[in-house]
N, C-alpha and C positions, 0 to 999 in steps of 0.2 A: 504494500500500500504506500502511496505517496500523498503527502499533505501539501496543498497549495492554498493560497488565500486571495481574496479580492475585496478591496475596500470600495464602498459605495456611499459617498457623501450625500447630504441632504439635496434633494432635487435632481440627482443624477438618475440616469436610466435604470440602473440596477438597484437604486434605492426605491424607486416608484414601482418597478416590476419585480416581483418576488421570485428569484431564481430557485428557491426551495420548492416552488410549485412547477415552474416552467423549464427549469434547467437553464444552461447558458448556451446561446447560439450567437455567432458573429452576425454583424449587420449584412454582410455580403458573403455568405458561406460558399457560394458557387465559384468565387474567384480562386485562381491558383496562387500558390506562393511564389514570391520572387524577392531578391534582395531589395529592390526599390520599393516594393509594397511593405516590407518589414520596416524600412527607414521611414516611409510616409506614415505608417501606423503609429510608430513611436514618437516621431518628432512633431507630427501635425495632429495627433489624436484623430486620425482619419476614420470617419464612420463608414466609408466604402472600403471595407477591409474584410478578409476572410479569417481574421484572428480575434480571439478573446484574450485580453491580457490578464495573466495571473502573476502572483509573486510567491516565492518560497519564504518570504519574510512576513511574519505576523505584524511586526512593527511598521513595515511599509504599508500594509493593508490598513492598519489602524490609522496611520497618518492620512491616507486618502479618504478613509471613512469620516474622519473628524474634520479635515480641512478641504476635502474634495478638490484639491489643487487650486483653491480659490482664496483670495484675500478677504472676501466679504462674507461668505457663508461658512459658519462654523457649526458643527453638530452640537446639540444640547440635549438634555434629557427629554425636553418637550418636542424636539425636532431631531431625532437621532440619525446618525449614520449607521451603517452595518458593515461588519466584517463577515464575509462568507468564508466558510471552511469547506474546501473541496477535497474529498478523500477518494482518490482514484486507485483502482486495483492495478496491479502490474501483471500483464500488459493492460493498457487503458481499454475502455469499452470500444467495440468495433466502430470504425469510422472516425475515431478521435486520434489526432496526432499532436504530440507536444514538441515544440521547437525552441531551441535556445537562440534568441535573436542575435547574440554576439557571434555565435558560430555561423548563423545564416548569412550575416553581413561580412564577417572577416574572411571566410574561406574564398570569397569572390573578389577580394581587394586586389588591385593591380600591384606590381612590384614598386619599391620605392622610386620616386621620381615620376610615377604615372600621373595622368591628368586628373584622376579622381583619387583623392587620398583622405585619410583621417588625420594626417599630420597638421600642425598649426604653427604659426610664427609668433605666438604670444609668449608672455612670461611664464615661469613655473606656476604662478597663481591662476593662470588663465583657466585651467581645468576646474578650479574651485567655482569660478563663475559659471561654467557649463553645468556643473553638478547642481548648483543652487542659484539660478539666475536672478530670482527676486531678492534674495538676501545678500548676494555678493555681486551685484551688477557692476560695481566699480572695476572688477577684474575683466569685465567684457567691454568696458567703455574707455579704459585708460589708454593713452597713446602708447604705441609699441616702440621699443628701442630697435633701431635698425642698424645694420652693419655700416661702419664709417665708409665714406664721409656723409652718408645720408643723415638727415635730421630725424627725430622721432616721427613716426608716421601714424596713420589712422589705426584704430584698434583692430586687433585680429578678429576674424569672424569664424565661428566654428562651422565646419562643413556639416551638411546633414548626416553624413556617415559618422563623423566623430560624435555629434550630438546624439545620434541613435545608440551608438555603442556605450557612451558614458551614461546615458539615461537608463539603458537596460541594466547595466552593472549597478547603478545607484538603486534601482528599484528591485533588484534580484528578480528580473522579469523573465517569465516563460510565456510563450505564445501557444494557445490551444487552437487547432484547426479542427473543425467538426463540432458536433453537439456534445455538451457535457450534460448527461441526463441527471435530473434531480434525485432519482431513485434507481437502484440497480434493476436489471431486467427481470428478476425473479419477483413475483408478487410477495410482498412482505419482506423483500430483500433489503440489503443495507442502503442507507441514504448516502448518496455521493455529495450532496450539497446541504449544508446547514448555515444559518446566519444568526449573528449575535449583535444586539444593539450596542453602540458606543456613543458617547463616553460613558 
């Protein structure tokens, strides 16, 4: 058995729709997987995606459930978020595939010096800004030191590939393709999905 989690903050889709009843299904389950779809799903929160994002970290799910990735809506006892616990058998149910987004993106990277890369030209603190752009925006907006004789230049910008890999690592993210049933296929069988209100 493998345990995964999903946080659903107030007002989000999986907060309003109870996956303990309907299970989890991606918005566009018929689409095939590709590195560019993985990147768009993670960096843009794409709703036209064949993936459902899960995490192996309860703490990450709790953070999403309480803060919903928002600066304005915070879960309260009167308006709770939920942490879903997804308990999957090994192997997963038929039709369900679990993907590691870092692997999906990194195995298709070009060699160093290629046109599309995850490298950056920022300072060592630049990644702190990529990990936490709201709290550490200064690391994304500071002028960059350039090789002499150039003067400091514009801030470095993370490539979508770098942003996707860093975000996936930050969130201990796993992508599920296919449906995650709320209950196992046997009547009265084990529940795959439960949810718990937070805070």
